[in-house]
VEXDREN-2710 file (C-alpha; in Angstrom, 1 decimal):
% VEXDREN-2710
k/r/px/py/pz
1/MET/-35.5/13.0/36.1
2/SER/-33.8/15.9/34.3
3/PHE/-30.2/15.2/35.2
4/LYS/-27.7/16.7/32.7
5/THR/-24.2/15.5/32.0
6/LEU/-21.3/17.7/31.1
7/VAL/-19.4/16.3/28.1
8/LEU/-15.7/16.9/27.9
9/ASN/-13.3/16.2/25.1
10/ALA/-10.4/13.7/25.7
11/ASP/-8.3/16.7/27.0
12/TYR/-10.9/17.2/29.7
13/LYS/-12.1/20.6/28.3
14/PRO/-15.7/21.1/27.3
15/LEU/-16.4/20.3/23.6
16/SER/-18.3/23.6/23.5
17/TYR/-19.1/26.6/25.8
18/PHE/-21.7/28.0/23.4
19/PRO/-23.9/26.1/23.8
20/LEU/-22.4/24.2/26.7
21/SER/-21.7/20.6/25.7
22/ILE/-24.2/18.7/27.8
23/CYS/-26.4/15.7/27.2
24/ASN/-29.2/14.1/29.1
25/TRP/-28.5/11.2/31.6
26/LYS/-29.8/8.5/29.2
27/GLU/-27.4/9.5/26.5
28/SER/-24.5/9.6/28.9
29/ILE/-25.3/6.1/30.2
30/LYS/-25.6/4.8/26.7
31/ALA/-22.1/6.3/25.8
32/VAL/-20.7/4.6/28.9
33/PHE/-22.0/1.2/27.9
34/LEU/-20.7/1.7/24.3
35/GLU/-17.3/2.5/25.9
36/LYS/-17.1/5.8/24.1
37/VAL/-16.6/7.8/27.3
38/SER/-15.0/7.7/30.7
39/VAL/-17.1/8.7/33.8
40/VAL/-15.3/11.6/35.5
41/SER/-18.0/12.4/38.2
42/GLU/-21.4/11.0/39.2
43/TYR/-24.6/12.2/40.8
44/ASN/-25.8/10.4/44.0
45/GLU/-28.8/9.2/42.0
46/ILE/-28.9/5.6/40.8
47/VAL/-30.8/4.1/37.9
48/ARG/-31.7/0.5/37.9
49/SER/-32.5/-2.2/35.4
50/PRO/-33.4/-5.8/36.3
51/SER/-29.7/-6.8/36.2
52/LEU/-27.8/-3.6/36.9
53/GLU/-27.5/-0.5/39.1
54/ILE/-25.5/2.6/38.0
55/LYS/-25.0/6.1/39.3
56/ILE/-26.0/8.8/36.8
57/PRO/-22.8/10.4/35.3
58/SER/-22.5/14.2/36.0
59/VAL/-19.3/14.6/33.9
60/ILE/-18.0/12.3/31.1
61/ALA/-15.0/12.6/28.9
62/LEU/-14.7/11.3/25.4
63/LYS/-12.1/8.5/25.0
64/GLU/-11.0/9.9/21.6
65/TYR/-10.2/13.5/21.0
66/VAL/-12.6/15.4/18.7
67/ILE/-11.2/18.3/16.7
68/CYS/-13.7/21.1/17.0
69/SER/-14.6/23.6/14.3
70/ARG/-12.3/26.7/14.1
71/LYS/-15.1/29.0/13.1
72/PRO/-18.2/29.6/15.3
73/ALA/-21.6/28.8/13.9
74/PHE/-23.6/31.7/12.8
75/THR/-26.6/31.5/15.2
76/ARG/-28.8/34.0/16.9
77/PHE/-27.3/33.1/20.3
78/ASN/-23.7/33.7/19.0
79/VAL/-24.7/37.1/17.5
80/PHE/-26.2/38.0/20.9
81/LEU/-23.1/36.8/22.7
82/ARG/-20.8/38.7/20.4
83/ASP/-22.9/41.8/21.1
84/GLU/-23.1/41.0/24.8
85/PHE/-26.8/40.6/24.8
86/GLU/-27.3/44.4/24.2
87/CYS/-29.1/46.3/21.6
88/GLN/-26.5/48.0/19.4
89/TYR/-28.7/51.0/18.9
90/CYS/-30.1/51.9/22.4
91/PHE/-28.1/49.5/24.7
92/SER/-31.3/47.8/26.0
93/HIS/-31.1/44.2/27.2
94/ASN/-34.8/43.5/26.7
95/ASN/-36.8/41.8/23.9
96/LEU/-33.7/41.1/21.8
97/THR/-33.9/40.2/18.1
98/PHE/-31.4/40.5/15.4
99/ASP/-31.4/43.2/12.7
100/HIS/-29.9/43.3/9.2
101/ILE/-27.9/46.6/9.0
102/VAL/-28.5/46.6/5.2
103/PRO/-32.0/45.3/5.1
104/LYS/-32.7/42.0/3.3
105/SER/-35.2/43.9/1.1
106/LYS/-32.3/46.0/-0.2
107/GLY/-29.9/43.1/-0.8
108/GLY/-28.5/42.7/2.7
109/LYS/-27.1/39.3/3.5
110/THR/-27.4/37.3/6.7
111/THR/-23.7/37.4/7.6
112/TRP/-21.7/38.3/10.7
113/GLU/-20.8/41.6/9.2
114/ASN/-24.4/42.6/8.4
115/VAL/-26.4/41.3/11.5
116/ILE/-26.5/42.9/14.9
117/THR/-28.4/42.5/18.1
118/ALA/-31.3/44.9/18.4
119/CYS/-34.2/45.3/20.7
120/SER/-37.6/44.7/19.1
121/ASP/-38.5/48.4/19.5
122/CYS/-35.4/49.6/17.6
123/ASN/-35.7/46.9/15.0
124/THR/-39.3/47.8/14.3
125/SER/-38.5/51.5/14.2
126/LYS/-35.7/51.0/11.8
127/GLY/-37.8/48.8/9.5
128/ASN/-36.2/48.4/6.1
129/LYS/-34.3/51.8/6.2
130/SER/-30.5/52.2/6.2
131/LEU/-28.5/53.6/9.1
132/LYS/-27.7/56.6/7.0
133/GLU/-31.3/57.4/6.3
134/LEU/-32.1/57.3/10.0
135/LYS/-28.9/58.9/11.1
136/LEU/-28.3/56.0/13.4
137/SER/-24.9/54.8/14.7
138/LEU/-24.0/51.5/16.2
139/LYS/-22.4/50.8/19.6
140/ASN/-20.0/48.4/17.9
141/ASN/-19.4/47.5/14.3
142/PRO/-20.3/43.9/13.6
143/PHE/-17.6/41.4/12.8
144/GLU/-17.1/37.6/12.5
145/PRO/-15.8/36.6/16.0
146/SER/-13.3/33.8/16.6
147/ILE/-14.0/30.8/18.7
148/SER/-11.6/32.1/21.4
149/PHE/-13.4/35.5/21.4
150/LEU/-16.8/33.8/22.0
151/GLN/-15.2/31.5/24.6
152/GLU/-14.1/34.6/26.6
153/LYS/-17.4/36.3/26.2
154/ILE/-19.4/33.2/27.4
155/LYS/-17.6/33.2/30.7
156/LYS/-19.6/36.3/31.7
157/TYR/-22.9/34.4/31.2
158/PRO/-23.0/31.1/33.0
159/PRO/-25.9/28.9/32.4
160/ASN/-28.8/28.8/34.9
161/TYR/-27.6/25.6/36.2
162/LEU/-24.0/24.5/37.0
163/HIS/-23.6/21.3/39.0
164/ASP/-20.8/21.5/41.6
165/SER/-19.0/18.6/39.8
166/TRP/-18.8/20.7/36.6
167/LYS/-17.0/23.7/38.2
168/ASP/-13.5/22.1/37.9
169/PHE/-13.9/22.0/34.1
170/LEU/-15.6/25.3/33.4
171/TYR/-14.3/28.8/33.8
172/TRP/-17.3/31.0/34.4
173/ASP/-17.0/34.4/35.9
174/THR/-19.7/33.9/38.5
175/GLU/-19.2/37.4/40.0
176/LEU/-20.7/39.1/36.9
177/GLU/-24.4/39.2/36.2
178/PRO/-25.7/39.1/32.5
END
């Protein structure tokens, strides 16, 4: 069984949109038994033990509010999300990697301000050269995004699977395609 459970904070908002705060059904049942969460919604599927039957939770909410980080983690996914999953050189959406604007070999750091989304062709072509050497320009200048900025961006890119019981707690723009 591959049932996933949406995890909400005590205010009934997702702990995270990027990645979406989900856990597997076993972890959700364990949290229920440890009385750390309240079950908000359930699947119709039942798991059984010799002494108990329980419906698999589809949405759970923490009983105690968790303060989430004010700064987003620097991850490949979050860089892609900031750049809307688009090469910042040629605007392609295929074979994405991330590229150091100032190459690491020339002292460039792995920071929000020095890393952009690039397709593998552009990244390979650029190599360890500077933008100035290649007379390249970027679609957008890189910056450190806020949590709220990424939360707005992620609404354009819903996950492949959203259970109906999750939709009251998530705000995805399902009209848009990634």
